[in-house]
N, C-alpha and C positions, 0 to 999 in steps of 0.2 A: 530669600528662596532657600529651602532646605536641600540637603544632599540628594534625596530621592528625586525631588522635582527637577533639580539640575541634570541628573543622570538621564531622566526620561526626555527632558527638553533637548539635550544634546543628541539623543537618539533620533528624535523626530526631525531635528534640523538636518541631521546627516541624511535622513531619508528624503527630505524635501530637496536638498541639493542634488541627490542622486536622480530624483525624478526629472528634474529640469535637464540634466545631462542626458538621461535616457530618452527624453522626448526628441532631442536633436539627433542622437545616434540612431533612434528607431527609423527616422526618415532616411538617413544614409543607408541603413541596413536594407530597407525595402527597395531602394534604388539598386543596391548591389545585387540583391536576390533576383530582381527583374532582369538585370543585365546578364547574370550568369545563367539563368534559365534559358534565355534566348541563345546564349552561346552553346547550350547543350545540343542545339540543332545546327551548329556550324558545319561548313563543308569539310573542314580539316579535323581529322580524328584527334590529333594532339590537342586542339582547342576544346573539343568536346570533353576529353579526359581531364584537361586542366579545369574546366568549369565544374565538373562533378566533384573533383577534389576540393576546389575552393568553396563550394556550397557546404560540404561536410565540415570544413574548417571554420565556417561561420558559427557553428554550434547550435544548440537547441533553440535559441532565440529566433532562428530562421524558419522554424517549423510552420508557424502560423502564416508565413508569407509565401510558402510554396503553393503553386497553382494546383487545382484538382486535375486528376487524370481523366480525360473524357475520350469518347470514341474517336475524336478528331486528333488526339495526341499522337504524333509520329511514334512508331514502334520503339526506336532506339531512345527517344526522349522519355517515353513511358518507362522503359527499363532502367534508365539512369536515374530518373526521378524517384522510382521505387527504391533503388539502392540508397539514394541520399536520405530519403525519409526514414527508412529502416535504421540506418546508421545514426541519424539524429534522435530518433525515438529511443534507441538503445542507450545512447549517451545521456539523454534526459532521465531515463529510468534509473540508470546507474548513479547519476548525480543525486537524485532524490533519495536514493538508498544510503547515502552517506549521512553520518550523524549531524544534527544541527548543533551549532555552537552559540553559547550565550555569553555576552559581555555586559556586566551590570555591577555597579559599585554603589554602596551606601546603605543607609538605614531608611526603610520605607514601609508602607502598608503592604499586607499580603496582596491586596487587589492591584496595587501599582506594580509590584514585582511580577505577578502573573501576566498582567497586561503587557508589560514591557517584553517579557519572554515570548509571548505570543506574537508580538510585532516582529521580533527578530527571527523566529523559527517557523511561524505558520502553524504551530501546535496549539489547538484550542483546548482550554480547560474551563469547566463549569462547576457550579456548586460552591463557589467561594463568595458569591456576591453579598450574602448576608452575614459573612463571617468577619470578625475583626481580627486584629493581631498585627504585630510589627515584625519585620525580619531585617537582619543585617547581613548583607551579602558582599562578596568580593569575587566576582566571576570574570575571568579573562579568557575568552575563547574556551569556556568550559563546556563539555558535552552536555546536551540537554538533560538527559536522565540524571546525571550527577547533580546538576544545578537544581532540578525539580525536587529530588530527594532531600537535598539540604533545606530547601524552603519548607517542604512538608514536615520535616523533622522539627524545625523551629516552631511550627504552628500546631503540632500534634494532629496532623491530618493524614488520611490515607486515600487510596484510589478505589472506587467501587468498580471492579472489572466488569460487572454486569449492569452498569448504570443506564443502559438503554439509549445513550446518545451516539449517533453515528459520527465517526471521525472526531471524537472529543474524549477527554478524560474527565470523569465525574468525581469530584472530591467528596469525602465523607469523614466523619469523626473517627479517630483511631481508638481502638480498645485500650483500656488501661493496661500498663505493663508490657505492651507489645514492643518488640525489639525495633530499634531505629532502622529506617530504610537504607541509610548510607552504609551501615555495617553488614546488611544482608544482601544488598544488590550487587549483581555482577553485570558489567556493561560490555556490549559488543555491537558496535555500529549503532543502528537505530533501535536496537533491542535491549531490554533489561530482563535479566534472568534472576530467579531467586529459588532456593530450596525451600519448599513450603512445608512438607511433611515427610517423615521417615517412619514407616510402620513395620514392625517385625512380627512374624507369626511363627511360633514353635508348636507343632502338633505332636502331642505326647504319644499318640497312637500310631501315627504314620509320619516318620521323619522325612519321607520323600517329598512332602508338601511344605516343608519348612521354607521360609523365605522372607524377603523384605520388599517393600515397595517405596521408592523415592519419587515424590511428586515435585516436578519442576514447573514453576510458573514462568511464562514468557510473555512480556508486554512489549509494545512497540510505540514509537512516536505516532500520535494519531493522524498526522498528515500522510502516513504511508499506507495504512489499511491493507495488510497482506490478505491473500485469499486463503492460504493454508500453509501449514508447516509440516515438514516430513523429516523425521529423525531415523536414519538407518541404524539399526542395532549394532551393526558391525563397526560403527564409528563412535562407539561409546567405550571408554576405558575407565574403570573404577578401581582404586587402590585403597586399602585400609591404612591405618596409621603405622602399621608394621611393614608396609610395602607389599603386602599380599594382594593378589587380584581377587576382586569380587565379580564373579561372572554375571552377565545379564542372562536371565532365565526365560523360559517360555519359547514358543515356536514362531513368534512374529519376526519377520525380517525387517519391518519398519514400524515406527510409531507415527500415527497421523493425527493432526488436530486441525479442524476447520475454524477459521475466524468468522463467526457469524455476525450479522448486523447488530450493532449495539454493544458488542463486546470489545474490550480494550486489552484482553489478555487471554491466553489459553494455558492448559496444563498438559504436560507429558507425565504419564505414570510409568516409571522404569522398574520392572521386576528384577530383583537381585537375589543371589544366593544369600542365605543367612550368614552373617559375619561370625567369626570365631568369638568365643567369650573373652579371649585375651585382648581383642581389639576394642578400643574405646571410641574411635572416630573413623569416618571416611576421610582418608588423607587428601584425596583429590578425585574429582570426576571430570574427565575431559570428553568433549563431544563436538560434533558438527552437524547442524541440521540445515535443511534447505528451505528457504522461504519463497513461496510463489508470490511475487509482488507485481501488481498491475502497473503498466506504464501509463503514459499520458492518454487522457480520454479524448477520442476523436468523435466528431459529429458527422453522420452520414445522412444526406437529405435526398429524397426521391420525389420528383414532381410527377404530375399526370398519372397518379396511381390507379385511377379507374381503368386505364388501358395498359398499364405497365405489366410486362411479363419478364421475369428472370433478369432483372437489371442489376448488374454487379458494380460495386465500388470498392476500391482497394486502397488501404493506407498501411504502409510498412508491412507488417506480417499478418494483417487481418483482411478478410474479404467479407463484406456484407452484401447479401443478395436480397432484393425485394422480389419475391416470387410472384405474388398476385394479390388482388383484393377481390373478395367475393361476398355475396350476401349470405348471411347465416341467420335464418328466420327473421327476427326484427333488428338484428345487429349486422355489422360488417366485420369481416375477418381479414386482417392484414397478415399475410404469411411472409416470413422472412427467414433467412438462414445466416448464421455466423460461423465463419470458418477461419481457423488460425493455421498459419504455416507451421508453427510449433506451439502447441497449447501447454506443454510442460505439465501434463496430467491435470491441468486446471479444469478440463471439461469432462473428467472421468468421475471420481468420487467427490469432487469439490465444485460442482457446477452451480450451486445455489446462487452465487454472485451474479451469474448470467441473467437470471430472472429478475434481478434488481436493477439492471441497466435501464436507463431512461428510454422509453419508446412512446411516442405521441404523434398526433397529427396537428397540422395547422390548417385552418380553413382559408378561404380566398381572401379574407381580411387580415390574416396573420394571427388570428386568435388560436391559442393553444387548446387542444382537445385531448384530454387524458384517456387512456384505455380503461375499460371497465373489467378487464380480466385477461388471462392468457392461458395457453396450454402448450406443452411441448409436443412437437410433431415428429421429431426424430432426435436421436442422440448417438454420437460417435466419439472416437478418441479426440478428434480435432474439430468437430463440427456439431452444432446444435441448431435445430429448427424450432421456431416458435410462431404460434398464431396469436395475434393480439386482437381483442374484440373492441369495437368502437360503436357508440350510439350516434348515428348521423341522421337526424330527422330531415335535414335538407339535402341528403345525398352526398356523394363523395366528390362532386365536381369542384375543381379548384383546390382540392386538398393536397397537402404534402406530408409524406411520412418522414419522421426524423428519429434516428436511432443513435444512441451514444454508447460507446464502449472503449475500453483500453485497446490500444493498437497492438500491444504485445504483452506477454507475460514474462517477467524476468525471474530467472532462477538464481536466488541470492544465497550463497553459502555463508553460514554464520558459525564461527568457532567460539567455544567458550570453555572456561575452566572454573570449577568451584573447589574450595578447600575447607578442611576442618569442619565437617558436618558431624555433629555429635550423634552417636548411635543410641538407640533406645535401650 
């Protein structure tokens, strides 16, 4: 058995042992959640508070075990369950926003290395299946991007940022003479940044329009899938190699980039004043952007939709309302609304992700029925209304409406610094 096979076998054996332990602990966890939820309705206030605290301390694994809030749920239990769920949803989102780590040792094929990394991190990579090549790695809790860049450098591959695969990185051949990824990449949490281009313009007739434009590429671990990135101009500091400040020009207060479906990276174009002829490099650029990262996806199910009117369901910081079902010529129109307690601007200029949320019906036999179209009915800072169209030749009797959406939007601050960028 070679080193690569041994490494992967040890990984799989470790996962198998963990699964067995997890099965036993999952039963205990479910029993504990049931007990504590009952205690939320205890006669003693101290017992109710202790139960709420204990549920939060169980961590995100308890989320799937929490009961739904219904009209029969006592008011105080509803309030406490809501706080518990929101706290656990936030903890889950923050945990997912931490960088994945890779531990892998030995000489192995490209496919074996990438498959082992995917098993450890949940980050899916495609485009390598028909590529050969061996890699020799020594990763010990190495951040994912650093490990991936080293593997790609050894095999002469790159990432196609517009590969069209949702929640996956698509590999492609690297152009000849291109700089290695490990020397150009800057890593911050689940993000990888790189200075892509620096263009200077000197207008000989009108010096007032002289300037430079620095393009920064920002990629993320594919398991994260941010909604958008926002860079405040006031949080960018640029110095040349003499220590002189290069001001950010233009009248924009912030630079925005939306993460569209099928993209694994975005670009920020930073307009700068033209550097002095004495300067040879940008000595450093420091900044901090905010990533809007969706939290855990929750499923909302509404029964008896033929007669339902304005039925609300709440999870953590989101409320989904099934407003009504009505006939629209030959189709049926299911109207619903999505409202966030704090949408973090995700429903303003970056709301495209909302229309990609899953929305479907199930018939009386449980068969899934996809919508055949949608249209927005209203848009606000924290709320969006959508009408989904369905073809129901047998009518809506017994149908259930199912909607899936992240329960909260996390605002994740990301700090970075790049150094020694050669001026044109």
